[in-house]
C-alpha positions as a Markdown table, in Angstrom:
| # | Residue | x | y | z |
|---|---|---|---|---|
| 1 | Met | -5.5 | 11.7 | 1.4 |
| 2 | Ser | -7.2 | 11.8 | -2.0 |
| 3 | Gln | -4.6 | 14.2 | -3.3 |
| 4 | Gly | -1.8 | 12.0 | -2.0 |
| 5 | Thr | -3.4 | 9.0 | -3.7 |
| 6 | Arg | -3.8 | 10.7 | -7.0 |
| 7 | Leu | -0.1 | 11.8 | -6.8 |
| 8 | Ala | 1.0 | 8.2 | -6.0 |
| 9 | Ala | -1.3 | 6.9 | -8.8 |
| 10 | Ala | 0.5 | 9.0 | -11.3 |
| 11 | Thr | 3.9 | 7.6 | -10.3 |
| 12 | Val | 3.7 | 4.2 | -8.6 |
| 13 | Pro | 2.8 | 2.3 | -11.8 |
| 14 | His | 6.0 | 3.5 | -13.5 |
| 15 | His | 8.4 | 2.7 | -10.6 |
| 16 | Tyr | 7.8 | -1.0 | -9.9 |
| 17 | Asp | 7.7 | -4.1 | -12.1 |
| 18 | Phe | 4.0 | -5.0 | -11.8 |
| 19 | Gly | 4.1 | -7.0 | -15.0 |
| 20 | Arg | 5.6 | -10.1 | -13.3 |
| 21 | Phe | 2.4 | -10.6 | -11.2 |
| 22 | Ser | -1.1 | -11.8 | -12.1 |
| 23 | Thr | -3.3 | -10.3 | -9.4 |
| 24 | Leu | -2.8 | -7.2 | -7.3 |
| 25 | Ala | -4.9 | -6.9 | -4.1 |
| 26 | Asp | -5.2 | -3.3 | -2.9 |
| 27 | Ile | -5.9 | -3.6 | 0.8 |
| 28 | Gly | -7.8 | -0.6 | 2.2 |
| 29 | Gly | -7.9 | 0.8 | -1.3 |
| 30 | Gly | -10.9 | 3.1 | -0.9 |
| 31 | Asp | -12.2 | 4.3 | -4.2 |
| 32 | Gly | -9.7 | 2.3 | -6.3 |
| 33 | Thr | -7.8 | 5.2 | -7.7 |
| 34 | Leu | -4.3 | 3.7 | -7.2 |
| 35 | Leu | -5.5 | 0.2 | -8.3 |
| 36 | Ala | -7.1 | 1.5 | -11.5 |
| 37 | Ser | -4.0 | 3.4 | -12.4 |
| 38 | Val | -1.8 | 0.4 | -12.0 |
| 39 | Leu | -4.2 | -1.8 | -14.0 |
| 40 | Arg | -4.4 | 0.7 | -16.8 |
| 41 | Glu | -0.6 | 0.6 | -17.2 |
| 42 | His | -0.4 | -3.2 | -16.9 |
| 43 | Pro | -3.1 | -4.7 | -19.1 |
| 44 | Lys | -2.4 | -8.3 | -18.1 |
| 45 | Leu | -2.8 | -7.7 | -14.4 |
| 46 | Gln | -6.1 | -8.4 | -12.5 |
| 47 | Gly | -7.1 | -6.5 | -9.4 |
| 48 | Ile | -8.9 | -7.0 | -6.1 |
| 49 | Leu | -10.1 | -3.9 | -4.3 |
| 50 | Phe | -10.5 | -4.8 | -0.6 |
| 51 | Asp | -12.1 | -2.4 | 1.9 |
| 52 | Thr | -14.9 | -2.0 | 4.3 |
| 53 | Ala | -18.4 | -1.5 | 3.0 |
| 54 | Glu | -18.0 | 2.2 | 3.7 |
| 55 | Gly | -14.7 | 2.3 | 1.8 |
| 56 | Leu | -16.0 | 0.5 | -1.2 |
| 57 | Ala | -19.0 | 2.8 | -1.3 |
| 58 | Gln | -16.5 | 5.4 | -2.6 |
| 59 | Ala | -15.7 | 3.1 | -5.6 |
| 60 | Pro | -18.2 | 3.9 | -8.2 |
| 61 | Arg | -19.6 | 0.7 | -9.8 |
| 62 | Arg | -19.4 | 2.3 | -13.2 |
| 63 | Arg | -15.7 | 3.2 | -12.9 |
| 64 | Pro | -14.3 | -0.2 | -14.2 |
| 65 | Ala | -16.3 | 0.2 | -17.4 |
| 66 | Glu | -15.4 | 3.9 | -17.7 |
| 67 | Glu | -11.7 | 3.1 | -17.3 |
| 68 | Gly | -11.7 | 0.0 | -19.6 |
| 69 | Leu | -11.2 | -2.3 | -16.7 |
| 70 | Thr | -14.4 | -4.4 | -17.0 |
| 71 | Gly | -13.8 | -7.9 | -15.8 |
| 72 | Arg | -10.4 | -7.1 | -14.3 |
| 73 | Val | -11.5 | -5.8 | -10.8 |
| 74 | Ala | -13.1 | -7.7 | -8.1 |
| 75 | Leu | -14.6 | -5.7 | -5.2 |
| 76 | Glu | -14.3 | -7.5 | -1.9 |
| 77 | Thr | -15.7 | -6.3 | 1.4 |
| 78 | Gly | -13.8 | -6.8 | 4.6 |
| 79 | Gly | -11.5 | -5.3 | 7.2 |
| 80 | Phe | -7.7 | -5.7 | 7.2 |
| 81 | Phe | -7.7 | -6.1 | 11.0 |
| 82 | Ala | -9.5 | -9.4 | 10.6 |
| 83 | Ser | -8.5 | -10.8 | 7.2 |
| 84 | Ala | -7.1 | -10.2 | 3.8 |
| 85 | Pro | -8.5 | -11.6 | 0.5 |
| 86 | Ala | -7.0 | -14.7 | -1.0 |
| 87 | Gly | -6.1 | -14.8 | -4.6 |
| 88 | Gly | -3.5 | -12.2 | -5.0 |
| 89 | Asp | 0.2 | -12.7 | -5.7 |
| 90 | Leu | 1.0 | -9.0 | -5.0 |
| 91 | Tyr | -0.5 | -7.2 | -2.1 |
| 92 | Leu | -0.5 | -3.4 | -1.7 |
| 93 | Leu | -0.9 | -1.2 | 1.4 |
| 94 | Lys | -0.9 | 2.5 | 0.8 |
| 95 | Ser | -1.1 | 4.9 | 3.7 |
| 96 | Ile | -2.3 | 2.2 | 6.1 |
| 97 | Ile | 0.8 | 1.5 | 8.2 |
| 98 | His | 1.7 | 5.1 | 9.3 |
| 99 | Asp | -1.8 | 5.5 | 10.9 |
| 100 | Arg | -1.1 | 2.8 | 13.5 |
| 101 | Asp | 1.2 | 1.5 | 16.2 |
| 102 | Asp | 3.7 | -1.3 | 15.6 |
| 103 | Glu | 1.6 | -4.1 | 17.2 |
| 104 | Thr | -1.5 | -3.2 | 15.1 |
| 105 | Cys | 0.6 | -2.9 | 11.9 |
| 106 | Ala | 2.3 | -6.3 | 12.5 |
| 107 | Ala | -1.2 | -7.8 | 12.9 |
| 108 | Ile | -2.3 | -6.3 | 9.6 |
| 109 | Leu | 0.8 | -7.8 | 7.9 |
| 110 | Arg | 0.1 | -11.2 | 9.5 |
| 111 | Arg | -3.4 | -11.2 | 7.9 |
| 112 | Ile | -1.8 | -10.7 | 4.5 |
| 113 | Arg | 0.9 | -13.3 | 5.3 |
| 114 | Asp | -1.9 | -15.8 | 6.0 |
| 115 | Val | -3.0 | -15.6 | 2.4 |
| 116 | Ile | -0.1 | -14.6 | 0.2 |
| 117 | Pro | 1.6 | -17.3 | -1.8 |
| 118 | Ala | 5.3 | -18.1 | -1.2 |
| 119 | His | 6.3 | -16.5 | -4.5 |
| 120 | Gly | 4.2 | -13.3 | -3.8 |
| 121 | Ser | 5.3 | -9.8 | -2.8 |
| 122 | Leu | 4.0 | -7.1 | -0.5 |
| 123 | Leu | 4.2 | -3.4 | -1.4 |
| 124 | Ile | 3.9 | -0.8 | 1.3 |
| 125 | Val | 3.6 | 2.8 | 0.0 |
| 126 | Glu | 4.4 | 5.1 | 2.9 |
| 127 | Pro | 6.8 | 7.9 | 3.8 |
| 128 | Val | 10.2 | 6.7 | 4.9 |
| 129 | Leu | 12.2 | 8.7 | 7.4 |
| 130 | Pro | 16.0 | 9.0 | 7.0 |
| 131 | Ala | 18.0 | 7.2 | 9.7 |
| 132 | Thr | 19.2 | 10.5 | 11.0 |
| 133 | Val | 17.6 | 13.9 | 10.5 |
| 134 | Pro | 19.4 | 15.7 | 7.7 |
| 135 | Ala | 20.7 | 19.3 | 8.1 |
| 136 | Asp | 18.0 | 20.5 | 5.6 |
| 137 | Pro | 15.1 | 18.1 | 6.4 |
| 138 | Pro | 12.2 | 17.7 | 3.9 |
| 139 | Gly | 9.3 | 19.3 | 5.8 |
| 140 | Gly | 6.5 | 17.1 | 4.6 |
| 141 | Val | 7.6 | 13.8 | 6.0 |
| 142 | Tyr | 8.3 | 15.2 | 9.5 |
| 143 | Leu | 5.1 | 17.2 | 9.6 |
| 144 | Ser | 3.3 | 13.9 | 8.6 |
| 145 | Asp | 5.2 | 12.1 | 11.4 |
| 146 | Leu | 4.0 | 14.6 | 14.0 |
| 147 | Asn | 0.4 | 14.6 | 12.6 |
| 148 | Met | 0.3 | 10.7 | 12.8 |
| 149 | Leu | 1.6 | 10.7 | 16.4 |
| 150 | Val | -0.7 | 13.4 | 17.7 |
| 151 | Asn | -3.9 | 12.6 | 15.8 |
| 152 | Val | -4.0 | 8.8 | 15.5 |
| 153 | Gly | -1.1 | 7.3 | 17.6 |
| 154 | Gly | 0.8 | 6.2 | 14.5 |
| 155 | Arg | 4.1 | 7.4 | 13.1 |
| 156 | Glu | 6.4 | 7.5 | 10.1 |
| 157 | Arg | 9.2 | 5.0 | 10.1 |
| 158 | Thr | 12.8 | 4.5 | 9.0 |
| 159 | Val | 14.0 | 1.6 | 6.8 |
| 160 | Asp | 15.1 | -0.1 | 10.0 |
| 161 | Asp | 11.7 | 0.4 | 11.5 |
| 162 | Phe | 10.0 | -1.1 | 8.4 |
| 163 | Thr | 12.5 | -4.0 | 8.5 |
| 164 | Ser | 11.5 | -4.8 | 12.1 |
| 165 | Leu | 7.8 | -4.4 | 11.3 |
| 166 | Cys | 8.0 | -6.7 | 8.3 |
| 167 | Thr | 9.8 | -9.3 | 10.4 |
| 168 | Ala | 7.1 | -9.2 | 13.0 |
| 169 | Gly | 4.5 | -9.6 | 10.3 |
| 170 | Gly | 6.1 | -12.6 | 8.7 |
| 171 | Phe | 7.9 | -10.8 | 5.8 |
| 172 | Val | 11.4 | -9.9 | 4.8 |
| 173 | Leu | 12.1 | -6.4 | 3.5 |
| 174 | Arg | 13.6 | -6.6 | 0.0 |
| 175 | Gly | 14.1 | -3.0 | -1.0 |
| 176 | Val | 12.9 | 0.6 | -0.9 |
| 177 | Thr | 12.3 | 2.7 | -4.0 |
| 178 | Pro | 11.9 | 6.4 | -3.7 |
| 179 | Leu | 9.4 | 8.2 | -5.8 |
| 180 | Pro | 10.1 | 11.5 | -7.5 |
| 181 | Val | 9.3 | 14.8 | -5.8 |
| 182 | Pro | 6.7 | 16.0 | -4.8 |
| 183 | Asn | 5.9 | 12.5 | -3.5 |
| 184 | Ile | 6.9 | 12.0 | 0.1 |
| 185 | Val | 6.1 | 8.3 | -0.1 |
| 186 | Gln | 8.3 | 5.4 | -1.2 |
| 187 | Ile | 7.7 | 1.9 | -2.3 |
| 188 | Ile | 8.8 | -0.7 | 0.3 |
| 189 | Glu | 8.9 | -4.2 | -1.1 |
| 190 | Ala | 8.7 | -7.3 | 1.1 |
| 191 | Ser | 8.5 | -11.1 | 0.5 |
| 192 | Pro | 7.0 | -13.8 | 2.7 |
| 193 | Ala | 9.5 | -15.1 | 5.2 |
């Protein structure tokens, strides 16, 4: 997961217009690698790193200073099954949705919907399966799909699946942005319904 996050951190900040927002809340953001990368590229943006106490223990307290982010990152302890932090106008979920079944994912999205402002956006960074399996399928995304199903009861999803999931969570899917290879993830953008 760390390797996938580092790869996303190298590309996500350059493939989405983060500059139109004031505060990015990274939900389940672990050690803050992706959040720090986005904040470095967008100096006017503030950040909230939200994770369990165990997850935030991975985020070195000295990292914001080392990365020039002092005063720009708030660490908030909590669990996305129960709540999401208020104060963001952009919320980010990376590699959270594919680990879980649809009902659980919709509940996570509803926690974010409870706090996101009407003008806010939600980004879901996950693999997206094609609607039909191509003749020469990319192996990584299908292997990940099988891995999620067997090991944690989750799954990878198509755009239609994400559309339904967003609707169940109180959002409207607005678009999907592929990231360059070797990424297998894409940026799914949704707005409050």
